[in-house]
Residue, then its C-alpha position, 0 to 999 in steps of 0.5 A: m806884505s803882512f801887518n796891514s791891520f790894526g786893533n783888537v775888537f774894532r779892527f781895520t785894514t787899509w789897502g792901496e798905494s799912493h799912485g794906484p787906482g785907489l785906496g781904502v779901508v775895511i773895518d771889522g767889529c763895528p756894532p750894528g745900528i750906528e748911523l753912518a753916511e758918506a756925508d758924515i765922513q767927508p768933512w773929516m776927509d777935507k781936514r786932511r785933503p791935499g792942495q788946500s793951501r800953498h803950505t801942503t802938497q799941491r796934489r789935487e785929490p777930492d778924497e771922496v769916500r764911497i761906502m761899499s758895504g756894511v751900511f744899510e738904510g743909513r745904519t751899520t749892519g755889523t758886517p765889515i764896512h768897506l770905505m773906498i777912495e779913488n786916486v784921481d791926480q797921480r803924476s807917476r812920471d814925477y818919480s821916473e828919475i828915482a826909480g833906481k835911486y834911494r831917497p835919504g830919509h825915506a823907506d826906499y832902501t828898507y822896502d827894497a832890502k826887505y822885499g827885493f822890490r819897491d813901488y817908487r811912484g810916490g813911495g807906494r805903500s809907504s806914502a802918507r797917502e795911506t793915511a787918508a784911509r785911516v781918517a775915514a775909519g776914524v770917523v766910524a770910530r767917532k760915531l761909535l764913541g758917541k758925542g760924550v767923547s770929544i777929540s781935538g788935535y792941533l799943532v804945538e810946534l813947527g820948525g822949532i817954533a812952539v805955541d805960547r800956552d798962555h795964548f791957547d785959543a781952541a776957537a783958533i784951531g780951525n781958522n788957520a792953515f796950521f791947526s794952530p791954537d795960537a793965532e800969533v804963532a801961526a803967522q810965524w809958522e807961515a813964514a817959516v814954511d814959505k822959507a823952507r819950501k822956497a829953499g827946496s827943504s822941509l820942516g818938522a812939527v809936533a802935534e798934540c791930541v786930547a780926548t775928553g769924556v773918556p770914562a775911567g776904566w778903559g785899558a788893561p794892565v801890563y801888555a794892553k795898556l791904553d798908553s802903550e796902545l796909543a803910542k803904537a798907534m801914533m808910531t804907525i803914522n808916516a814920519t812919526k819919530g816920537v810920542e809922549i803921553g801926558n807930561g812925557f819926557e818932562a816927567a824925567r826932569i821934575r820931582g815926584e811931588e811935582n809930577a804926581d796928580e793930586m786928587m780931591p773928592g769930586d762929583g761922581g769920582p775924584e777930581f785931579l788937580s793936574n793931569n801930568a799922567g795924560g789921563i792914564l795910570g797903570g795903563i787904565s784911563t782915569g777919567a781925566p782928559v787923555s792926551c799925547r803929543v806926536a813928533f813928525k820929522p821933516t818931509s823926506s822928499i825934498l828938492t835939495p840935492m842929497r848924496s845917496i846910492t843907486r840900487e846897484g850900490e853906486a854913489t849918486e846925488i838925488s833931488t826929489k821932484g813932484r808935489h810934496d808937503p813942506c811940513v807933513g805934520i800939518r796934515g798929520v793932525p787929522v790923522v793923529e785925531a783919527m788914530m786916537a779915535l780908533v784906539l779909544a773905540d777899540q778899548m771901549l769895546l774891549h772894556r765892554a767885553q771884559c767888564g760888561 
């Protein structure tokens, strides 16, 4: 299987499967001298870790990260950084009944069509378990970016219920199980997820991620635009079906004077009176906050019986047992944050290489 790596200068490669002995990531291109310890990584892993509430999969994984290489005396050495995570709570028997069937909405059929073989235990490589390695790599990217760049992710919609922007409270994001900036809507989401879970179904969600402190000049015109790199990164996340940068599709519904971000003189550079562009113009960062939204489809593995076919092409019905997220978008938030950090770290080094 090819294409397990992402990035240009700051490049990472993930490895491992959902029900294998472990998974991890190798990061190449990280400069030397950056402080990094396992204790720095764990808080971010805990944000994504399963089994922390009834609203996520009940698989119990501590997601403890071991630094295997690339760090000496608490600092990066400039050599490849290998981060490893053990799988400790696999229940492969939960998937024995679907070994010869394809789950609708999942990658079962396409993997089989491409490779003539598939790991049916939790989806193997196609499982969202792979994203744990991305979150670990994202911590290294955050360290490289430094404290000047701040990245915040949160849900803005779940099950068709959107947050009220007038009630946006950044302090609320870490105080509920849904990474919601609107405490009132979090209660509605809770009821919606409970209802879907009890019905053996699932819900979709939309995550938003904003990076502040990104200076003007990162990115490149034409084929390495910062927004195209972000869109590609977000689309590699499991269950992602849509990405918007800045105003996104709303830009197609309004007039030019409404969408353009007017500028005024400011201290050290222009001051933008709005940020419909999401902090990116012509593929290059403007200095305004870089923002994107990611749409996650409902989890494909559900208890509701669905029509499908077997590997032999015969009609069948399938109900996926096991432990699954009733809304994969919830734990997708820290993954979106990680991918934002990884793209920005790569773009920072590319800018430094070209412009000094």
